[in-house]
N, C-alpha and C positions, 0 to 999 in steps of 0.2 A: 171504857174501852175492852171488848172482848179479848181477856188475855189468851185465850185458844186459837186467836187469829193470828196467822202467821205472817210475816212481809212478804210481798212481791216476789216472786222469784225472779232475780236479776236476767237468766238465761232465756225468761219467755219474753224480754223486750227485743222489739223489731221497729221497722221502719213503715209507718201507713202511708197511703196518699188517699185525699180524697177531696172533692169538688167542695168549693164555696160560692156561695153569691155575695157578693160585698156590696154595701150601702155606703159610698162615701157622703160626706156631710148628713149623716144620719140621726146627728142629736145627741150621741152618746156612743160611746165604745162600748158593744153589747154583743154576746150571740142572743139571735132571736129564736132558736131552734132548728130544727130540721124538716124540710119540706117533705111532701109525699115522696118525689124520688130520691129521697136521700142524700139531698144537697144541702149543707150546714150552710144557714142563714145569718149572716152577720153585719153589723154597721158601725162605721167610726165616724168620729166629727172631722176627721181632716178629709180637705178636700181631693180629687183626683187629680192632683197637679203634680210633678216631678218626681212622682212615688212614693208622695208622702200618706195616701191611703195604703197602700202595699204595705207601708212601714208599718202603719198603726193596725193594719190587721195581723202582721207578722208578731207584734208585741201583745195583743190580745189573744190569738193563739198560745203563744211561749206562755203568758200568765195564766189561761183556762188550764193548761193542760199542765203546769208545773215544771217546763223543761227552760233549757237554755233557748235565747231569742236564734243563735246557730244552730238550733236543731230543727227549727221550722225554715222550711224552704218554699220559694214560689216558684213553680217548675212550668206554669203555662197561665195564660190567660193575664198578663202585667199590664194590658192596656186595656181591657175591657174590666165586666161585674162579674164575670163566673171565672174562677181562678182553679187552678189545680195546684194544691200543694201536698208536700212531703214532709213528714213529722218524724224526726229519728229518735229511736231509745226509747218506745213507750211501749204500754202492753196495752195490745188491739181489744180485747174486752174492756178495759178499762175506760178505754174513749168511747166504746159503743155503751157501755153504763152509763158513761155522764151524757153523753147524745144520743138517745135510743134511735134507732130510724138510720142512724148513719149508713152511708154506703162505703165502704173500703175497698 
């Protein structure tokens, strides 16, 4: 580890909003990348029944971004494949660095 690197400044943390295209019963819980139009592509093993796929997506995003599940909220698209999520308390540059091309 580079000792000259400082930890992220907590004051740079903010809420971000981005689109997700979710594939339920996708065989694995994983992020497939970002589409050409800046939408995060994700898949989960859970079926699209009784909110199971949405809950699995929230768990996946929280784990990937190292935030609590309560920091990830589904704000639109609960019944479709195209979702809009808000993640609270992250550093936007780090999220875009993790998923280049993501449109915030």
